[in-house]
C-alpha positions as CSV (number, residue, x, y, z in Angstrom):
1,M,17.9,4.7,-2.9
2,R,20.0,2.2,-0.9
3,V,18.0,-0.5,0.8
4,Y,19.2,-2.2,4.0
5,R,17.5,-5.2,5.7
6,N,20.0,-6.0,8.4
7,L,20.6,-3.7,11.4
8,D,23.9,-5.3,12.1
9,T,25.5,-4.3,8.8
10,L,24.3,-0.7,8.5
11,P,26.9,1.9,7.4
12,L,27.8,5.0,9.4
13,F,25.4,7.5,8.0
14,T,26.5,11.1,7.6
15,D,24.4,13.7,9.5
16,A,21.4,11.3,9.2
17,V,18.0,12.9,9.0
18,V,15.7,10.1,10.1
19,T,12.0,9.3,10.0
20,I,10.3,6.2,11.3
21,G,7.0,4.4,10.5
22,T,5.3,1.5,8.8
23,F,4.3,3.7,5.8
24,D,1.7,1.2,4.6
25,G,0.3,2.6,1.4
26,V,2.7,5.5,1.2
27,H,-0.3,7.8,1.2
28,L,-0.5,11.6,1.0
29,G,0.2,12.0,4.7
30,H,3.3,9.8,4.4
31,Q,4.3,11.6,1.3
32,E,4.3,14.9,3.3
33,I,6.6,13.5,5.9
34,I,8.9,12.1,3.3
35,K,9.1,15.5,1.5
36,Q,10.1,17.1,4.8
37,L,12.7,14.4,5.4
38,V,14.3,14.9,2.0
39,K,14.1,18.7,2.3
40,E,15.7,18.7,5.7
41,S,18.5,16.4,4.7
42,I,19.4,18.6,1.7
43,K,19.3,21.7,3.9
44,N,21.7,20.0,6.4
45,G,23.9,18.5,3.8
46,G,23.3,15.0,5.3
47,E,21.6,11.7,4.3
48,S,17.9,11.0,4.5
49,V,17.1,7.7,6.2
50,L,13.6,6.3,6.2
51,I,13.1,3.4,8.7
52,T,10.2,1.0,8.1
53,F,9.2,-2.3,9.6
54,Y,8.4,-5.8,8.4
55,P,6.2,-7.6,9.2
56,H,3.6,-5.0,10.2
57,P,4.0,-4.3,13.9
58,R,0.3,-4.9,14.6
59,K,0.6,-8.5,13.2
60,I,3.4,-9.3,15.8
61,I,1.8,-7.5,18.7
62,N,-1.6,-9.1,18.0
63,P,-1.1,-12.3,16.0
64,D,-4.8,-13.0,15.9
65,L,-5.4,-9.8,14.0
66,N,-6.3,-10.4,10.3
67,L,-4.7,-7.2,9.1
68,Q,-4.9,-6.7,5.3
69,Q,-2.3,-4.3,4.1
70,L,-2.4,-1.6,1.4
71,T,1.1,-2.5,0.1
72,T,3.3,-5.5,0.2
73,L,6.9,-4.8,1.3
74,E,8.2,-4.8,-2.3
75,E,5.4,-2.5,-3.4
76,R,6.2,-0.1,-0.5
77,I,9.9,-0.1,-1.5
78,S,8.9,0.6,-5.2
79,L,6.7,3.5,-4.2
80,L,9.3,5.0,-1.8
81,K,11.9,5.1,-4.6
82,Q,10.0,7.9,-6.2
83,Y,10.8,10.5,-3.5
84,G,14.6,10.9,-3.5
85,I,15.3,9.2,-0.3
86,S,18.9,8.3,0.2
87,N,18.5,5.2,2.4
88,L,15.7,2.9,3.3
89,V,16.2,0.6,6.3
90,V,13.7,-2.3,6.7
91,V,13.7,-3.4,10.3
92,P,12.7,-7.0,11.1
93,F,9.9,-6.4,13.6
94,T,10.0,-9.1,16.2
95,K,8.3,-9.8,19.6
96,A,11.6,-8.9,21.3
97,F,11.8,-5.6,19.4
98,S,8.2,-4.8,20.4
99,E,9.1,-5.2,24.1
100,L,11.8,-2.5,24.1
101,T,10.9,0.3,26.4
102,A,10.7,3.8,24.9
103,D,14.0,4.6,26.6
104,Q,15.7,1.5,25.1
105,Y,14.2,2.3,21.7
106,I,15.8,5.7,21.7
107,R,19.1,4.7,23.1
108,N,19.7,1.2,21.7
109,F,17.9,1.5,18.4
110,L,17.7,5.1,17.1
111,V,20.9,6.5,18.6
112,Q,23.1,3.5,18.5
113,K,22.2,2.3,15.0
114,F,21.6,5.6,13.2
115,Q,23.3,8.4,15.1
116,P,20.6,10.9,13.9
117,S,21.2,14.6,13.6
118,T,17.5,15.2,13.1
119,I,14.5,13.0,13.7
120,I,11.2,13.8,11.9
121,I,8.0,12.1,12.9
122,G,4.3,12.4,12.2
123,Y,2.0,14.0,14.7
124,D,0.7,10.7,16.0
125,H,3.9,8.6,16.0
126,R,4.3,6.3,19.1
127,F,7.0,3.9,19.9
128,G,8.3,1.5,22.5
129,R,6.5,-1.1,24.6
130,N,2.8,-0.3,25.0
131,R,3.4,2.7,22.7
132,E,4.7,4.7,25.6
133,G,7.1,6.9,23.7
134,D,6.0,10.0,21.8
135,F,7.3,13.3,20.4
136,K,7.7,14.8,24.0
137,M,9.9,11.9,25.0
138,L,12.1,12.3,21.9
139,E,12.3,16.0,22.6
140,A,13.2,15.4,26.3
141,N,16.2,13.2,25.2
142,A,17.4,15.5,22.3
143,S,20.1,17.3,24.2
144,A,21.5,14.2,25.8
145,Y,21.9,12.4,22.5
146,D,22.7,15.5,20.4
147,Y,19.8,15.4,17.9
148,R,17.0,17.7,16.9
149,V,13.4,16.5,16.6
150,K,10.6,17.9,14.3
151,E,7.0,16.9,14.3
152,I,4.8,17.1,11.2
153,D,1.4,18.5,11.8
154,E,-1.8,16.7,10.9
155,E,-2.4,16.4,7.2
156,L,-6.0,17.1,6.3
157,I,-8.0,16.5,3.1
158,N,-11.6,17.9,3.2
159,D,-11.4,17.9,7.0
160,A,-10.6,14.2,7.2
161,I,-7.3,13.0,8.6
162,I,-5.5,10.7,6.2
163,S,-4.6,7.3,7.7
164,S,-3.9,3.9,6.4
165,T,-6.8,2.6,8.5
166,K,-9.3,5.0,6.8
167,I,-8.0,3.9,3.4
168,R,-8.4,0.2,4.3
169,K,-12.0,0.9,5.4
170,A,-12.8,2.8,2.2
171,L,-11.4,0.0,0.0
172,A,-13.3,-2.7,2.0
173,I,-16.6,-1.1,1.0
174,G,-15.6,-0.4,-2.6
175,N,-15.2,3.4,-2.0
176,I,-12.3,3.6,-4.5
177,D,-12.6,7.3,-5.1
178,T,-11.9,8.1,-1.4
179,A,-9.1,5.6,-1.2
180,N,-7.4,6.9,-4.3
181,T,-7.8,10.5,-3.2
182,Y,-6.1,9.7,0.1
183,L,-3.4,7.6,-1.5
184,G,-2.5,10.1,-4.2
185,Y,-2.5,7.4,-6.8
186,S,-4.7,4.5,-8.1
187,Y,-4.8,1.5,-5.8
188,F,-3.2,-1.5,-7.3
189,F,-2.5,-5.2,-6.7
190,K,-0.7,-8.0,-8.6
191,G,-1.8,-11.6,-9.2
192,V,-1.0,-14.7,-11.3
193,V,-3.4,-15.4,-14.2
194,I,-5.0,-18.9,-13.5
195,E,-7.5,-21.0,-15.5
196,G,-11.2,-20.4,-14.8
197,N,-14.3,-22.1,-16.3
198,K,-13.9,-20.0,-19.5
199,L,-17.6,-19.0,-19.4
200,G,-16.8,-15.4,-20.1
201,R,-15.5,-16.1,-23.6
202,T,-18.9,-17.7,-24.5
203,I,-20.7,-14.4,-24.0
204,G,-18.0,-12.2,-25.5
205,F,-16.2,-11.2,-22.3
206,P,-13.2,-13.4,-21.7
207,T,-11.5,-12.8,-18.3
208,A,-8.2,-13.2,-16.7
209,N,-8.8,-14.8,-13.4
210,L,-6.3,-13.6,-10.8
211,Q,-4.8,-15.5,-7.9
212,I,-3.3,-12.9,-5.5
213,T,0.4,-13.5,-4.8
214,D,0.4,-12.1,-1.2
215,S,-2.3,-13.3,1.2
216,D,-1.9,-10.1,3.3
217,K,-2.7,-7.8,0.4
218,L,-6.1,-6.0,0.8
219,I,-8.6,-6.7,-2.0
220,P,-11.4,-4.1,-2.4
221,G,-15.0,-4.9,-1.7
222,N,-17.1,-6.8,-4.2
223,G,-18.3,-5.0,-7.3
224,V,-17.4,-3.9,-10.8
225,Y,-14.5,-1.5,-11.4
226,T,-12.7,0.3,-14.2
227,V,-9.1,-0.7,-14.4
228,T,-5.9,-0.5,-16.3
229,A,-3.5,-3.4,-16.3
230,Q,0.0,-4.4,-17.3
231,L,1.6,-7.8,-17.8
232,E,5.0,-8.3,-16.1
233,G,7.7,-7.6,-18.7
234,D,5.3,-6.0,-21.1
235,A,5.3,-2.2,-21.7
236,R,1.7,-2.1,-22.8
237,V,-0.9,-0.5,-20.5
238,L,-4.2,-2.2,-21.1
239,K,-7.7,-0.9,-20.3
240,G,-10.4,-3.0,-18.9
241,M,-13.0,-3.7,-16.3
242,M,-12.9,-6.0,-13.3
243,N,-15.4,-7.9,-11.2
244,I,-14.6,-8.9,-7.6
245,G,-17.1,-11.2,-6.1
246,T,-18.9,-14.6,-6.0
247,R,-20.5,-14.5,-9.5
248,P,-24.1,-15.0,-8.2
249,T,-25.5,-15.4,-11.7
250,I,-23.3,-18.5,-12.2
251,D,-22.5,-20.2,-8.9
252,G,-22.4,-17.6,-6.1
253,T,-19.8,-19.5,-4.0
254,N,-16.0,-18.7,-4.2
255,R,-14.9,-15.1,-4.3
256,M,-13.0,-14.4,-7.5
257,I,-11.1,-11.6,-9.2
258,E,-11.9,-11.5,-13.0
259,V,-10.4,-8.9,-15.3
260,H,-11.7,-8.3,-18.8
261,L,-9.1,-6.6,-21.0
262,F,-10.4,-4.6,-24.0
263,D,-9.1,-5.5,-27.4
264,F,-6.9,-8.3,-26.0
265,N,-6.9,-12.0,-26.9
266,E,-3.6,-13.6,-25.8
267,D,-2.8,-16.7,-23.8
268,I,-1.4,-15.3,-20.5
269,Y,-1.9,-18.2,-18.1
270,G,0.8,-18.3,-15.5
271,R,1.9,-14.7,-16.0
272,H,1.8,-11.9,-13.5
273,L,-0.7,-9.1,-14.1
274,Q,-0.7,-5.8,-12.2
275,V,-4.1,-4.0,-12.0
276,W,-4.7,-0.4,-11.1
277,I,-8.3,0.4,-9.9
278,H,-9.7,3.7,-11.0
279,H,-13.5,3.8,-10.5
280,F,-16.3,1.8,-8.9
281,L,-18.9,1.1,-11.5
282,R,-21.6,-0.8,-9.7
283,A,-22.3,-3.5,-7.1
284,E,-22.3,-7.1,-8.1
285,M,-25.7,-8.3,-9.1
286,K,-27.5,-11.6,-9.8
287,F,-29.1,-11.7,-13.3
288,Q,-31.9,-13.9,-14.5
289,N,-29.8,-15.5,-17.1
290,L,-26.5,-15.2,-19.1
291,E,-28.2,-13.0,-21.7
292,A,-29.1,-10.4,-19.1
293,L,-25.6,-10.5,-17.7
294,Q,-24.2,-10.0,-21.2
295,E,-26.4,-7.0,-21.8
296,Q,-25.2,-5.4,-18.5
297,L,-21.5,-6.2,-19.3
298,Q,-21.9,-4.3,-22.6
299,I,-23.3,-1.3,-20.7
300,D,-20.4,-1.6,-18.2
301,Q,-17.9,-1.7,-21.0
302,L,-19.3,1.5,-22.6
303,Q,-19.2,3.3,-19.2
304,T,-15.7,2.1,-18.6
305,I,-14.4,3.3,-21.9
306,E,-16.0,6.7,-21.3
307,R,-14.5,7.0,-17.8
308,L,-11.0,5.9,-18.8
309,N,-10.8,8.2,-21.8
């Protein structure tokens, strides 16, 4: 998959089959659009071109919006590489770009930059200033600009429409099962291991304290989770459990991410750790003392081992 980040240096694509969207999370609904994109390009003997935006358009249109994202740009690119896309174009989303009318968007952006033979969009795709453009407008301009347009129907799972917004809401309340079902994979994030107060090791549960490397990355709601993890540059996949929260038994102030890795005792300060979240175990609780906390952690560990095996 070739990745382009500058609209002024794009090549001349051959019979480009194009789709457009933010694709935050690359969830099951996105994956269906991508499958159709690749299938159509193979059928036409052309190139598949996926257009995405960075930063997220909603952050530019509404700067006061504290939008937490399911994927960083690099995570999105990594996920998209799995699907056989020929070309990925990352469009710098600016205030000026957001003010293009729908007509300008079609003529000066889609047609001038990509010369599409086919445009594939999701059922709810909107574009142009004030989101005034839609499938019908693309269809109305198809003959003038010599392209075909195809719309992907709503993708349903258990009668619930998949959307990045619904996944964000599920993660925010710790509903990891729903989020993972909609994503089609286990939600993940990456952080740098930093020093903590080393209290965990005194009760037999040393933890890697994570500082998230991208402030826009969504961190799930407080609670205890089953996880697997991998250190950057290390092939081992480690099992463990993670607490997200304020540690009410100890201090109850700063929100922290603490990962206890099973059968692991190495100095990893300063290294990057990627964590995949598989199950929600329980809500964060305040215990009477450290002994009570230790007893619960032992129960959590047994349940985690059972669920990850």
